[in-house]
N, C-alpha and C positions, 0 to 999 in steps of 0.2 A: 145107622139104619140104611144108608146108601154109600157104602165104602167104595172108594176107587180101587183099593186093594185089601184083601183079607189079611188080618193081623197074622204075623208069623209066630214061630214057636218061642221067640225070645221077648214076647210082649212085656212080661213082668220084669225081666232083667233090664230091658230098655227103659221102661218107665221109672224104675227105681233109680237107675243111673242118671237119667235126664233130669228128674226132679231133685235128686240129691245135689247135683252140681249147680242147679238153679239156687238151692238153699245156700250153698257155699258162696255163690255170687252175691246174693242178697246181703248176707252177713258181711262180706268183704266191702262191698260198695257202700253200705250204710256206715261202716266203720271209718272208711277213708273219706267219703264224701257225704257227710250228714245233711248238707243243704239240699242236695239233689237239684234237678233242673229248675223247678219252680223257685227254689231258694236263690239260685244264681240270678234268675230274672228279676226277682224282688230286690236283691242286693244292687244290681246294676241300675234299676229304676230309681231307687232311693238316692243314689249318688250321681245320677244323670250320666252314666257311663254307657258308651255304645252308640252306634250310628243312629238308631231310631229314637234314642233318648236325647240326641243333639239336634237332629233334623226332625222337626215335628211334622207328623202326617195325621190325617183323619184316623180315628180309632178303627174303623172298619178296614181301611186300607192297611193299617199297621197289623191288624189281626191276620188278614189274608197273606200279607207279605211274610209274617212270622211263620205261618203254617208251611208256606212254600219253601222258605229258607231252611227250616228244620228238616223237611223231607229231602230237599236237594242235598243238604249236607250229609244226611244218612246214606243217600245214593253214592255220593263221592267217597264216603268212608268205606262202603261196601265194595265199590270198584277197586279201591286201593288195597283192601284186604286180599283181593283176588290177584292183583297185578304184581305186588311186591313179594318176592319169595319168602322173606323172613316173617312177614305178616300173614302170608298164606299158611305157613306152618302152624300158626296160632289159630287162625280161623278154620283151618282144615278139620279140626276136631268137631265142629258143628256139622260138617258134611260127612263125617265118618260113620254116622248112624246108617243102618242098613234098611230101615223102613221110614216111611213118611207119615207122621201123624202129629197131633197137637203137642205132644211132649217134646218134639224136635224143636219147637219154638223156644224152649227153655234151655236148650243144650248149647251153652257157650262157655269157652274157657275163661277162667277168672282173669287172666292176663288181658284177654280181649275186652272183658268187662271194664277193667280199669282204663284201658286206652280209649274205648268208645265213650265212656263217661267224661274223660278229660277233654276229648274232642268236642263233645256236645256243650260242655261248659264254656269252652273257648268261643264257639259259634254264638251261643246265647249272649255272652258278655260283650263280645266285639260288635255284634249286630244290635245290641240293645233291644232284643226281641221282647214284645209285650208279654206280660205275665199270662194274660188270657190265652194267647196263641200257644205259648209253651205248655200251659196246663192242658189245653184241648188236644194238642198234638200228642203229648205224652200219654194221655188216657186212651185216645183213639188208637194209637199205634200199638199199645199193649194188647187191646182187644183184637186188633187186626192181625197181630202176630199169631195169635191162637187161630184165627180164621184162615189165614193164608197157609198155615201148616196143617190144616184139617184134612183128614183122610176121607174125603167126601166126593162122590160122583155127582156133579151138578149137570142139569140140563144144558145142552150146548148153547142154546139161544140165551139162556140166563147168564151163563159164563161170559159169552161175548158181550152182552150188554154191560155187565159189571166191570169188564176190563176197560171200559171207557172212562171209569171214574176211580177204580181201585184195583189193587193186585188181588187176583183170585187164587184159590188153592191149585187149580190145574196150571195156571201161569207160573206159580212159584215152584210147583213140583218139578218142572223142567230144570230149574236151577239146581236141583239136588240129583241130577242125573250123574251116573258114574262116568259118562263120557265128558271129558274135560272141556271140549268145545261147547257143550251145552250147559255145563255147570257155571260157566263164566257169563251166562246170559240171564236176563230177567232179574236184575239186581235191586229193583225198586222195593221200598218198604210199604208205603201207603198208597201213593199215587203212581200210576203206571206210565205216566207221560215221559219220565226221564229216560226210560229204556228206549222208547220210540224216538225221542229227540236225539239221543247220543248213539244210536245204532246198536244197542245191546239187547234188543227185543227179539224173541223167537216165539212163534205161536205154539209150537208143539215139538217134541223130540222126533228125531228122524224115524225111529221105529215105532212111534205111537206111545201114548201114555200107559196103556195097560201092560205093554211088554218092557217098559223102561226099567232099568236097574237103578237102585238108589245106593249112594255111598261113594267111597274113594278107594281106588285100587291100592292094594297093599294093606288096607285096614278094614277088611271085611270079616276078620276072625271074631269069634264071640267075645274074646277077652277085651276088645276095644269098646264093649258096651259097659264095662265095669268102671266104677268111679276112679279107682287109683290109676288105671290105664288112661282114662280120659284126662286126668290131671297131668300125666306124664307125656301126653300126646305131642306137644310141640318139640319135644326133645328126642323123639324117636326117629331113627334113620328111615329113609325111603329111597326107592329107586328113582 
């Protein structure tokens, strides 16, 4: 109803590819990691494994700490994906879409899915994070992923107010700029505080949101919207 940018000519192709690779990821992750995040938290709690299962803290404090640790870990993971060249080749597929909408939140390479899930498991187990916190964060961040990738034009004051507590679509849109210096910013998933704390926050792209191009140089051809090219992406040469 209030799009930041009108959909382009490749809408159907993009949506098919993005949701198809999401289905591949779901099948792969469920096959390799049937416990998922909550299962790991339950497993650690039952065996008294992990920091918060050894050092007892009040339930509310443990819940808040769990939320913050999960989100900080996701920020560190995202930062690492952008900083290490071999990981960037994998994560780059997520950025190679040429438009920004809710389907982009489901466009991740299966290799990244496996690495990300393994890292989350390690954080949950070593931290002994409460089941309640892991469950809440997992559900909220799934909904927030759709929200932050939304192609929506929000009132400026509302966007500024929401940025105090969560990542907004316009804040995250900058992260998908074709300009490398901008795509390495605004790395937060749920909470926006990490970017401000660690100096990776930028309010808006240099040329403005409406004129900003989405994507990655060298990968703007239509073929990179197709599932088989998306799967091959980490192995493609680049300048």
